[in-house]
Backbone as JSON, one array per atom type, in Angstrom:
{
  "sequence": "MQNFRELTIDIALSHKIRNYDEILYEGTRKRNSCVFFSPGYCKKFSPRSKILASWISNGKIIPHPVFCYLCPYYSLRDDEKTVTVDLFDIYMMYRNLKAQIERELQFIENKLAEFSYSTSLALRRRREDLLSFLDDITMKSKILLEIIKMSEKDGY",
  "N": [[-0.21, 3.76, -13.01], [1.16, 3.29, -10.89], [1.7, 5.6, -9.83], [-0.97, 6.54, -9.25], [-1.8, 4.73, -7.31], [0.02, 5.48, -5.25], [-0.7, 8.12, -4.63], [-3.42, 7.61, -4.04], [-2.87, 6.12, -1.42], [-1.37, 8.01, -0.14], [-3.54, 10.17, 0.02], [-5.0, 8.98, 1.87], [-3.8, 8.27, 4.08], [-2.76, 10.76, 4.91], [-4.73, 12.19, 6.22], [-4.93, 10.68, 8.62], [-2.2, 10.65, 9.94], [-0.15, 12.64, 11.81], [1.85, 15.2, 11.02], [2.52, 14.58, 8.41], [3.54, 15.31, 5.74], [6.15, 15.8, 6.71], [7.01, 13.38, 7.16], [6.59, 11.93, 4.96], [8.47, 13.22, 3.39], [10.97, 12.58, 4.59], [10.82, 9.93, 4.6], [11.1, 9.65, 1.6], [13.55, 10.55, 1.26], [15.23, 8.66, 2.86], [14.39, 6.48, 1.43], [15.52, 6.89, -1.06], [18.14, 6.89, -0.62], [18.66, 4.25, 0.52], [20.38, 1.32, 0.92], [19.21, -0.86, -0.1], [17.41, -0.2, -2.1], [17.6, -0.29, -5.11], [18.03, -1.1, -8.63], [15.29, 1.24, -8.52], [13.47, -0.18, -7.3], [12.72, -2.01, -4.07], [15.0, -4.45, -2.73], [15.19, -5.77, -0.53], [12.89, -6.84, 0.64], [10.87, -9.58, 0.16], [8.28, -10.37, -2.64], [6.24, -11.37, -1.86], [5.87, -10.17, 0.86], [3.88, -8.33, 3.1], [3.44, -5.32, 2.91], [3.48, -1.73, 2.99], [3.12, -0.48, -0.28], [3.75, 1.28, -3.15], [3.76, 0.18, -5.47], [3.57, -3.28, -6.48], [5.17, -5.67, -8.46], [5.93, -8.09, -11.23], [7.59, -9.49, -9.3], [8.84, -7.42, -7.96], [9.18, -4.88, -5.49], [8.21, -1.74, -4.92], [8.37, 0.32, -2.72], [6.18, 2.36, -0.55], [6.87, 5.75, 0.33], [6.42, 6.4, 3.11], [6.37, 3.73, 4.22], [9.22, 3.37, 3.85], [10.17, 5.25, 5.69], [9.31, 3.91, 7.92], [10.82, 1.69, 7.83], [12.52, -0.79, 9.5], [14.89, -1.91, 8.29], [16.53, 0.06, 7.33], [19.44, 1.47, 6.41], [21.17, -0.72, 7.1], [23.84, -3.0, 6.69], [24.0, -4.37, 3.58], [23.28, -7.71, 3.07], [22.42, -9.29, 1.18], [20.26, -11.01, 1.45], [16.71, -11.49, 1.45], [13.51, -10.81, 2.89], [10.5, -11.83, 4.25], [7.95, -10.33, 5.34], [5.1, -8.62, 7.46], [3.23, -5.97, 8.04], [2.61, -6.04, 10.69], [4.55, -7.66, 11.96], [6.48, -6.1, 11.54], [5.81, -4.16, 13.33], [5.82, -5.51, 15.71], [8.58, -5.93, 15.9], [9.35, -3.39, 16.75], [8.02, -3.06, 18.94], [9.41, -4.85, 20.67], [12.02, -3.93, 20.63], [11.54, -1.63, 21.89], [10.86, -2.34, 24.47], [13.43, -3.44, 25.17], [14.96, -1.16, 25.13], [13.57, 0.28, 27.21], [14.1, -1.41, 29.34], [17.04, -1.17, 29.53], [17.04, 1.63, 30.21], [16.1, 1.61, 32.53], [18.08, 0.32, 34.21], [20.26, 2.22, 33.64], [19.06, 4.27, 34.93], [19.13, 3.51, 37.37], [21.85, 3.09, 37.98], [22.74, 5.81, 37.83], [21.61, 6.96, 40.17], [23.34, 5.82, 41.86], [25.8, 6.96, 41.45], [28.01, 9.9, 41.45], [27.45, 13.29, 40.13], [29.75, 13.99, 38.28], [30.95, 11.52, 37.73], [29.2, 10.3, 36.18], [28.46, 11.42, 33.68], [28.88, 10.03, 30.89], [26.76, 8.2, 31.12], [24.46, 9.63, 31.42], [24.36, 11.02, 28.97], [24.19, 8.73, 27.5], [21.65, 8.14, 28.27], [20.06, 10.03, 27.43], [20.17, 9.87, 24.66], [19.07, 7.03, 24.33], [16.32, 7.83, 25.09], [15.7, 9.38, 23.25], [15.74, 8.0, 20.91], [13.8, 6.08, 21.74], [11.47, 7.85, 21.85], [11.14, 8.08, 19.02], [10.67, 5.4, 18.22], [8.29, 5.07, 19.64], [6.67, 6.97, 18.13], [6.88, 5.77, 15.43], [5.81, 3.12, 15.9], [3.25, 3.85, 16.45], [2.27, 5.07, 14.04], [2.41, 3.04, 12.54], [0.43, 1.14, 13.79], [-1.57, 2.58, 12.89], [-1.86, 2.39, 10.09], [-1.85, -0.27, 9.95], [-4.56, -0.69, 10.76], [-6.09, 0.8, 8.98], [-5.15, -0.72, 6.48], [-6.21, -3.14, 7.1], [-8.95, -2.49, 7.13], [-9.29, -1.11, 4.36], [-7.93, -2.44, 2.63], [-5.38, -2.07, 1.95]],
  "CA": [[-1.09, 3.06, -12.05], [1.97, 3.37, -9.6], [1.35, 7.12, -9.15], [-2.31, 6.68, -8.57], [-1.85, 3.91, -5.99], [0.84, 6.26, -4.16], [-1.78, 9.1, -4.47], [-4.5, 7.06, -3.15], [-2.46, 6.08, -0.12], [-1.14, 9.73, 0.36], [-4.65, 10.9, 0.6], [-5.88, 8.04, 3.13], [-2.89, 8.36, 5.35], [-2.55, 12.35, 5.43], [-5.76, 12.45, 7.33], [-4.67, 10.04, 9.81], [-1.01, 10.72, 10.53], [0.33, 14.15, 12.14], [3.04, 15.58, 10.3], [2.46, 13.59, 7.24], [4.25, 15.91, 4.83], [7.4, 15.5, 7.0], [7.22, 11.66, 7.25], [6.74, 11.66, 3.56], [9.74, 13.81, 3.0], [11.85, 11.63, 5.36], [10.76, 8.53, 3.8], [11.2, 9.5, 0.49], [14.81, 10.61, 1.53], [15.5, 7.53, 3.27], [14.19, 5.5, 0.21], [16.47, 7.12, -2.37], [19.46, 6.72, -0.08], [18.9, 3.0, 0.95], [21.32, 0.37, 0.06], [18.37, -2.05, -0.51], [16.65, 0.36, -3.06], [18.49, -0.3, -6.41], [17.57, 0.29, -9.27], [14.14, 1.77, -8.5], [12.68, -1.15, -6.34], [13.29, -2.5, -2.84], [15.56, -5.89, -2.93], [15.28, -6.5, 0.86], [11.67, -7.62, 0.89], [10.11, -10.53, -1.12], [7.36, -9.78, -3.1], [5.19, -12.04, -0.77], [5.58, -9.41, 1.89], [2.61, -7.59, 3.02], [4.09, -4.12, 3.33], [2.85, -0.65, 2.33], [4.16, -0.32, -1.42], [3.2, 1.91, -4.1], [3.47, -0.87, -6.61], [4.16, -4.85, -6.52], [4.76, -6.38, -9.79], [7.1, -8.77, -11.79], [8.7, -9.84, -8.22], [9.68, -6.34, -7.3], [8.29, -3.89, -4.61], [8.57, 0.01, -4.92], [7.7, 0.7, -1.14], [5.8, 3.61, -0.41], [7.81, 6.59, 1.22], [6.1, 6.26, 4.45], [6.85, 2.54, 4.7], [10.58, 3.67, 3.96], [10.31, 5.82, 6.93], [9.09, 3.1, 9.13], [11.46, 0.42, 7.87], [13.67, -1.15, 10.35], [16.24, -2.54, 7.85], [17.28, 1.13, 6.72], [20.93, 1.69, 6.82], [21.97, -2.0, 7.75], [24.67, -3.63, 5.59], [23.22, -5.24, 2.52], [23.58, -8.87, 3.51], [21.84, -9.97, 0.0], [19.06, -11.67, 1.83], [15.21, -11.11, 1.26], [12.93, -11.22, 4.0], [9.01, -11.97, 4.03], [7.21, -9.61, 6.58], [4.24, -8.03, 7.09], [3.54, -4.73, 8.68], [2.33, -6.62, 12.19], [5.72, -8.39, 12.09], [7.5, -4.92, 11.85], [5.26, -3.37, 14.58], [6.57, -6.36, 16.85], [9.99, -5.76, 16.06], [9.57, -2.11, 17.35], [7.49, -3.33, 20.5], [10.52, -5.83, 21.44], [12.98, -2.95, 20.98], [11.05, -0.49, 22.85], [11.02, -3.19, 25.86], [14.78, -3.51, 25.49], [15.19, -0.09, 25.73], [12.97, 0.47, 28.51], [15.08, -2.13, 30.22], [18.19, -0.37, 29.57], [16.73, 3.0, 30.89], [15.94, 1.45, 34.09], [19.37, 0.06, 34.22], [20.77, 3.47, 33.64], [18.41, 4.85, 36.18], [19.68, 2.68, 38.87], [23.14, 3.31, 38.32], [22.6, 7.24, 38.06], [21.48, 6.93, 41.56], [24.6, 5.4, 42.62], [27.12, 7.75, 41.02], [27.94, 11.13, 41.65], [27.29, 13.68, 38.72], [30.97, 13.92, 37.45], [31.33, 10.26, 36.96], [28.0, 9.69, 35.35], [28.2, 12.11, 32.33], [28.49, 9.36, 29.92], [25.54, 7.52, 31.49], [23.56, 10.73, 31.11], [24.41, 11.06, 27.64], [23.41, 7.45, 26.84], [20.28, 8.14, 28.82], [19.33, 10.83, 26.66], [20.13, 8.97, 23.31], [18.13, 6.28, 24.53], [15.17, 8.59, 25.4], [15.27, 10.34, 22.01], [15.44, 6.62, 20.22], [12.37, 5.66, 22.28], [10.49, 8.65, 21.21], [11.24, 7.74, 17.73], [10.07, 4.13, 18.05], [6.79, 5.05, 19.97], [6.04, 7.49, 16.97], [6.66, 4.81, 14.39], [4.67, 2.3, 16.38], [1.8, 4.59, 16.4], [1.92, 5.25, 12.59], [2.2, 1.55, 12.07], [-0.92, 0.63, 14.13], [-2.73, 3.2, 12.04], [-1.66, 1.84, 8.93], [-2.6, -1.72, 10.3], [-6.15, -0.72, 10.91], [-6.48, 1.23, 7.61], [-4.99, -1.86, 5.64], [-7.47, -4.1, 7.41], [-10.35, -1.94, 6.81], [-9.42, -0.68, 3.3], [-7.08, -3.39, 1.77], [-3.81, -1.49, 1.54]],
  "C": [[-0.22, 3.13, -10.88], [1.5, 4.66, -9.01], [-0.12, 7.23, -8.54], [-2.3, 5.99, -7.6], [-1.06, 4.84, -4.91], [-0.02, 7.4, -3.76], [-2.65, 8.6, -3.61], [-3.94, 6.81, -1.77], [-2.1, 7.28, 0.49], [-2.52, 10.24, 0.86], [-5.33, 10.25, 1.95], [-5.04, 8.49, 4.21], [-2.86, 10.08, 5.67], [-3.52, 12.88, 6.1], [-5.48, 12.07, 8.71], [-3.44, 10.11, 10.61], [-0.5, 12.36, 10.52], [1.56, 14.12, 11.32], [3.47, 14.85, 9.06], [3.39, 14.17, 6.2], [5.69, 15.58, 5.27], [8.0, 14.28, 6.92], [7.38, 11.29, 5.7], [8.03, 12.02, 3.09], [10.83, 12.82, 3.08], [11.92, 10.51, 4.67], [11.15, 8.38, 2.59], [12.93, 9.68, 0.25], [15.66, 9.15, 1.9], [15.51, 6.29, 2.08], [15.36, 5.71, -0.81], [18.02, 6.95, -1.82], [19.84, 5.38, 0.62], [19.65, 2.08, 0.16], [20.54, -0.58, -0.59], [17.53, -1.46, -1.82], [17.55, 0.82, -4.31], [17.99, -1.16, -7.51], [16.11, 0.53, -9.55], [13.26, 0.76, -7.71], [13.63, -1.59, -5.13], [13.69, -4.08, -3.23], [15.57, -6.25, -1.68], [14.02, -7.26, 1.04], [11.14, -8.46, -0.32], [8.78, -9.97, -1.4], [5.87, -10.4, -2.23], [4.95, -11.07, 0.59], [4.36, -8.65, 1.99], [3.21, -6.21, 3.75], [3.32, -2.95, 2.53], [3.57, -0.32, 1.03], [3.14, 0.42, -2.26], [2.77, 0.89, -5.31], [4.34, -2.43, -6.16], [4.06, -5.52, -7.88], [6.16, -7.08, -10.37], [7.86, -9.21, -10.56], [9.29, -8.62, -7.57], [8.7, -5.52, -6.7], [8.95, -2.58, -4.62], [7.69, 0.23, -3.51], [7.38, 2.2, -1.29], [6.79, 4.33, 0.67], [7.61, 6.21, 2.84], [6.64, 5.03, 5.09], [8.45, 2.67, 4.88], [10.9, 4.36, 5.15], [10.16, 4.85, 8.02], [10.19, 1.76, 9.14], [12.67, 0.25, 8.9], [15.08, -1.78, 9.91], [16.95, -1.31, 7.25], [18.65, 1.29, 7.32], [21.67, 0.39, 7.22], [22.81, -2.43, 6.53], [23.87, -4.32, 4.72], [24.09, -6.7, 2.69], [22.96, -10.06, 2.19], [20.81, -10.82, 0.36], [17.68, -10.83, 1.72], [14.61, -11.51, 2.68], [11.35, -11.0, 3.72], [8.49, -11.57, 5.43], [6.04, -8.98, 6.25], [4.25, -6.66, 8.06], [3.13, -5.15, 10.38], [3.67, -7.01, 12.5], [6.79, -7.01, 12.63], [7.02, -4.06, 13.15], [5.84, -4.29, 15.83], [8.07, -6.38, 17.02], [10.27, -4.49, 16.81], [9.15, -2.31, 18.9], [8.8, -3.94, 21.08], [11.84, -4.87, 21.62], [12.82, -1.95, 22.04], [11.18, -1.18, 24.32], [12.43, -3.17, 26.26], [15.22, -2.17, 26.09], [14.95, 0.67, 27.1], [13.78, -0.22, 29.68], [16.39, -1.35, 30.65], [18.14, 0.91, 30.47], [16.84, 2.9, 32.23], [17.24, 1.22, 34.82], [20.2, 1.33, 34.65], [20.39, 4.37, 34.71], [18.92, 4.78, 37.35], [21.09, 3.2, 38.99], [23.49, 4.94, 38.37], [22.38, 7.73, 39.55], [22.49, 6.5, 42.41], [25.7, 6.17, 42.57], [26.86, 8.92, 41.49], [27.94, 11.95, 40.07], [28.51, 13.74, 37.76], [31.31, 12.51, 36.83], [30.32, 9.71, 36.19], [27.78, 10.49, 34.13], [28.04, 11.19, 31.18], [27.31, 8.61, 29.87], [24.53, 8.3, 31.17], [23.29, 10.92, 29.74], [23.68, 9.89, 26.99], [21.82, 7.46, 27.22], [19.3, 8.83, 27.78], [19.18, 10.74, 25.19], [19.08, 7.92, 23.41], [16.48, 6.91, 24.43], [14.51, 9.1, 23.97], [15.0, 8.95, 21.1], [13.77, 6.14, 20.6], [11.35, 6.28, 21.98], [10.21, 8.32, 19.89], [10.36, 6.47, 17.32], [8.85, 4.1, 18.45], [6.23, 5.68, 18.75], [5.85, 6.42, 15.73], [5.78, 3.61, 14.74], [3.37, 2.61, 16.33], [1.31, 4.51, 15.03], [1.68, 3.7, 12.25], [1.06, 0.96, 12.41], [-2.02, 1.44, 13.31], [-2.69, 2.57, 10.75], [-2.29, 0.39, 8.96], [-4.05, -1.62, 9.97], [-6.5, -0.28, 9.54], [-6.46, -0.14, 6.63], [-6.21, -3.03, 5.77], [-8.64, -3.89, 6.85], [-10.37, -1.55, 5.31], [-8.84, -1.44, 2.16], [-6.02, -2.71, 1.21], [-2.96, -2.46, 1.72]]
}
């Protein structure tokens, strides 16, 4: 039954999300290397969480690889705590993070305008890192919005 649910989710999402195969691959890789995924289920999320899951049973969640791709808790230190969230909560986390990054980018832009090129190399590197991170957050936010729309319509 788990494989059937995962296949159903894959079929529905593959038509809505660009580069779906790459996202699925990356999500599977992240899920398999995540400190919270052990043994075979996610111990970070409470079973009451409304996340994109291949299976929820007996108090255990097997997250869908796309959710693992989007997960904001990936690679954090295991604090033994569980969280109860839904997709909208995670979307709001990314929105807040995006606003913080945009403020820092504005600060860096102002500093770059004040300094000469040689003294601002570290600032330029930080700016490039933040722009890359901002692109990643923007893409994840778009995917989350698409999944939220689908889940409201189709009951995923």
